[in-house]
N, C-alpha and C positions, 0 to 999 in steps of 0.2 A: 315769758320772753320779755326782757326789759332792755331798753336802750340806755346808753350812757347819757346822763343829763348834760354833760359838757360838750358832747360831740354829736355830729350827725351820724345816722346809721341807716343801712339798707337791710330790709327784711325780705329774704328771697324765698319764693315758692316755686316748685315745679322742676323743670328739666335742667340739664347741664348747660344748655344754651342760655337759659335765664341766669344761671350762676355766673356764666361768663359776662353777660351784660350787666349784672349787678356790680362786678368789679369795674366795668367802664363807668357806671354811675358813681361809684365811690370816688374814682379819680376825678370826675367832673365836679363833684361836691367839694373835694379838697382844693382843686384848682381855683374854684370860685369863692372859697372861704365861706361856704354855706354851713354854718356851725349850729344851726338851730332847726335842723330839718330831719324828719323821719320819712323814709321812702319805703313803700310796700310794693314789691315787684311781683305781681300776681300771676297765677296760672289759671287756665280755663279748661283743662283737659277733662275734668269731672266736676260734678256739683260739689263734691266733698272738698276738692281743691279750692273752689271759690268760697265755700263756707269757712274754711280755715283762714283764708286771707281776710275775709270780712270780719271774722272774730278778732284777728290781730289788729286790724284797723281800729275797731271800736275800743279795744283794750288800750291801745296807744293814745287815742284821743282822751280817754278817761285818766290815764296815768300821767300824761304830759300835755296838759291843756294849753301851755304856752309855746309849744313847738308847732312848726309847720308840718302838716301831714300831706304827703304827695303820694298818689296812687298811680301806678303804671303797670305794664305787663299785658298779657293776652286778655285777661278778663276786662281790664280797663279799656283796652283797644276795642273790644267787641261791644261793650255796653258802657260807655263812659258816663252817661247820664245817671246810671244806677249808683256809681261811686261818688259822683259829684253831689248827689242828693244826700249823702251821709253827712249829717251835721258835724262839723269839725274838720272835714277834708278841705284843704286849701286848693289843691290843684289835681287835675287828672291829665296825665301826659301819655301820648300814644307810643307804640313800639318803635316807630321811626324817630319820633321826636326825643325819646328818652336818651338817645345816644348822641344828641347834638348839644354842644356846649351852650348855644344861644337859647335853647329851650328852658334853661333853668334860671334865666335872668329875671323873669317876672313872677316867680313863685311867691314873692312877698304879698302879692295881691290875693284877694279872696275869690273863690268860685271861678277859677281859671280852667278852661278846657282847651287843651292843645293836642288835638287828635285829628290826623288827616285820614283820608281814604287809602288804606294800605294796599287795597287790591289794585290801585292804579300806580303803585310806586315801583320804581326801579332802583331806588336808593340802596346803597350799601354802607355798612358800618366800617369805617376806615381807622378806627381807634387801635392803638397798640397797648395791650395790657402787659404790665411788667411783673406783676406778682398777684398771687391769690392768697388773701389773708387766711391763715390757719389751714391751708391746704398743702398736701405733699405732692400732689400732681396738678398740672395746669391744663386748662381747657383752651382750645383754639377754635373759633368759629370759622368754618370753611364755606358755609352757605346759609341762606335764609329762605323761609317759605316753602310751599309745597304746591305742585301742579296737580296733585291727585285729589279726588273728592270721595274719600271713604264715607259711607252713609252715616256713620256714628260720630264723625270727627268734626269739631268746630274750629280746630286750630288754624286751618288756612285763612280763616276770616280774622284771626288775630295776628297772623304772620305774613299774609300775602302770598304771592306766587314765588316760585323758585328763583333765587338770585344768587349766583355763585361768586365767591370772593376770588379775585385774580390771584394766580399762583404766586406771583412775586410778593404780594402782601402776606400770604400765608407763611411763606419762607421767613419773611422779616419778623412776623409775630413769634414763630417758633424759635428762631435764633435768639431773640431777645430773652425769651423765657429760659432757654437752655443756658445762656450766658449768666443768667441770674440763679443758676443752680438746680433747676428742675430736671429730674432724671426721667420723668414720664410726661408725655403730652397726650391728651385725648382730643381727637378731631371730633367736633360736634357741629350740629345744625338741626334743622327740622327733618330733612330727608337727605342725608349725606350721600346716599348711593345714587341720587339724581344729580350729583355734582357735575358741572361742566356743560350740560346740554345747551346752556344759554351763552356760552363763551365761544370765541373764534376757535375753530379747529375741534371743538367739542371734546376736550380732554375729560376722561372719566376718572372716577375715584381711584381705581387701581393705578392709572397713569401717574397721578400726582403723588400717591404713596411711594411709588418707586423712585420718583425724582426727589422727593423730600428726604428719603433715607440715604440717597446717594449724595445729595448736596449738604446734608447735616450729619456727618458721621459721628459727631459727638453726642447725638441724641441716643440715649440708651434704650428707651422703651416708647413705642408708639401704640396707642390704643384707639379703637374706634367706638363711638357711641352706637346707638341703635342702627341696624342695617335692614334692608329689604331684600329678600332672596330673589325677588322678581327682577331686580335691576343689576345683578352681578353675573359675569360671564366666566369663561375658562381662565382668562387672565388673572382673575381674582384668586382662583384655586392655586395657580402656579405661584403667585406671590406668597400666599399663606404657606405653601410647601417650602419655599426657598428662603424666606426672610424671617430669621429668628427674632429680630427686633420688633416685628409686628406681633403684638401680644396674643397668646393662644386662648382668647376669650372673646366670644362674639355674642352680642345680644340682638336677637332677631325679632322683627315685628311680624309675628305669626297670627295672633289674635284668635284663631279657632282651628280645630282639626276636622271640621265638617265642611264638605264641599258646598252644600247648599247655603250654609251660613256665610261662608267666605264669599259666595256669589252675591248674597244679599248685603254683605258689607261693602261690596264693590272692591274687593281685594283683587290683586292681579296674579295671585298664585293659587294653586289648589293643594290639597292634602299630599298628593303624590310628590309634587315638586318640593314641598317642605321637607318631607322625609329624605328625598334624594339629596337635597342640598346639605342637610345636617349630616347624613351618613357619609357623604363625600368628604366633608371637612374632617370628620373623625378619622376617616381612612388615611388621608394624606398627612395628618398631623395628630396622632393618637392622644396626645396630652391636652388637646383642645377641650375646653368646657364651654357649653352653650347655655344661653339664657333666652327667655322669650317673654314678650307681652302676650297675655291671654285674657280675653274678655269672657266672663261667666254670665250667662243669662241674657245674651243678645236677643232682641225681639224675635219671636217665632221659634226659639231654640227649644227642642224637645229633649227628653231624657236620652234618647238614642243619639241625637246630635251632640249633646254634651259629653256622652261617653266616648264619642269619636275624638273629642279634644283630650279627654283623659288618657286614652290609649296613645295619642300622639306624643304625649310627654315621654313615654317609654320608648316609642319607636324612633323618636328624634334624639333620645338620650339627653333630655334637657335637665340642667342642674339648678339654674337660677330662674325661678319663675316670678314675674311681675304680674300679679293677678288683679284685675279690675272687675268688680261687679259692674255690669253694664250701667252706665249713667246717661240718662236721656238728656241730650243737649238741645237747647231751644233752636227750632227751625231746621234741624238736620233731618234728612229723609228717614233715618231709623226711628226718630221720635214719633213718627206717624204710623209706624208698623205696630202690629199686635204685641203688647208688652208681656214679659214674663213677670209674675208676682215678685215683689221685693224679697219675701222670705225664701223663695226658690233661688233667686240670684245669690243671696248670702250663703245658702247651703252649698251651692255649686262652687262658689269662690272658696269656701272653707275646704271643700274636698280637693280642689286643685292645689291649694296651698299645702295641704297635707301630703299630696303626691310630691310636691316640690321638696318638702322637708325630707321625705324618704330618699329622694334622688341625691340631695345634698349630703345626707348622712353617709350614704354609700360611697360617695366620692371622698369625703373626709377620711373615712376608715381606710380607703385604698391608698391614701397619701402617707400613712404612717411608715416611717423608715426611708422616706425619699427626701432628697435634698431639694430645697426650693429657693428661688430668688425672691427676696421680699423687699418691698418698698415700705419703709417705716412711716406711718401716718401720724401717730401720736406717741409721745414718750412721757412716762410718768416716773415716779421715784424708784419703783422696784420692777417695773415692767414696761413693755412697749407693745403697740398693736400696729398691724399693717395689712397689706394685701400681697398675695403671691401673684405671679404673672398670670395665673389662671383666674385671678380675682377672688380667691378664697381668703377669708379673714383668718388672721394668725396672731397668736399672742406669744411674745418672747419674754421670758422671766428675767429680764435685765433691762437697764436703761440704755437705749441706743439713740442714735442721732436721727431726728426727724428729717424726712426727705432723702435719706441715704438708702442705697441698695446693699443687701447682705445676702450671702448664701448660707443657709442654715438647714440642719437636719430636723425633720418633723418627728417628734417622739410619741405624741399621743393626741387625743382630741378631747375637748370639753365643750359640750353643747354644740354650737355651730362654729367653734373656733378650732383651728389646728394649734397645737402646742409645741413649742420648741424647748 
């Protein structure tokens, strides 16, 4: 990973919300003519995510000794001293501060820590992002933070409590991006299904989706980032059934298929609710594809408990699995529970990923002969790649226009790609 010697650059790790915020940081760097700055926007969801960010920081320091190195993001917010102690890092900026223009005015100085207590913050990011470099779809932040305290998760301490973006600002953000040519918008945040509980009238996620699609008829495709089945009601199912512009792909934060493990995780759903939620979605809109976050080897997980997660994959008909071997995060309740050996976690994660591959291959085979609406993400000399509305990867054997939508017939599959 190399930065351009003549320009500043942001190196992003982690979630879609971080990707959105990296675009805000890029615009701030440009606005302030900060041309000799490398920013690492870190993630803290796992130890591996932190390790990768730290590796990148050290590599940049070695390759670009004359550039200013700024570290921000969740890992920097949670433990700023650790990153400021890395020789060669100029500044550490918190998650609130990184989105403020004034926070970047003193990065010329050495050993600057600008990190506030995010747990006491009610501040919101009011920036408007106009484009996403190299991206065919655009992300729009609708909320920040999380009010829940899953026992394995450290992210609330990097993001703070739930803070919802006012609806008018969300509309303004989406209209700007649509006017700039984006055909698909992804609503993102830390816990988007908790949207609105802190706003007057308590509008919920389903309410604002309905209003957005009505107010912005020129928006072709609206997609949701990760959702929590414990926070959605019948209105959501009605919306999914009736609104074709809401994409038929949902990624659900399930984490486990075993009730005891879910209880120890302090999740707010059980196995039965997971299955009912997924089956109902598939029933009302049969072309829907579902993905899920799953943790392998959570503390105290036995083979029987793990097998309950494996069978959940089939019972929920999950196609896209995001599998994490459990990663012990400092000071979380789960870190103090009896741990599963590392080798066992890796084996279980491997098995879950294998199940996911089987599910994906079955879906891809069933797509042959069907017409799909495709958003082209990258175009090369002789071919293009993109995503279907169900978020399947697809390859087209001709050069098409990036960011445009096409309706094409699937002819075959190759590895994990549909082929047109």
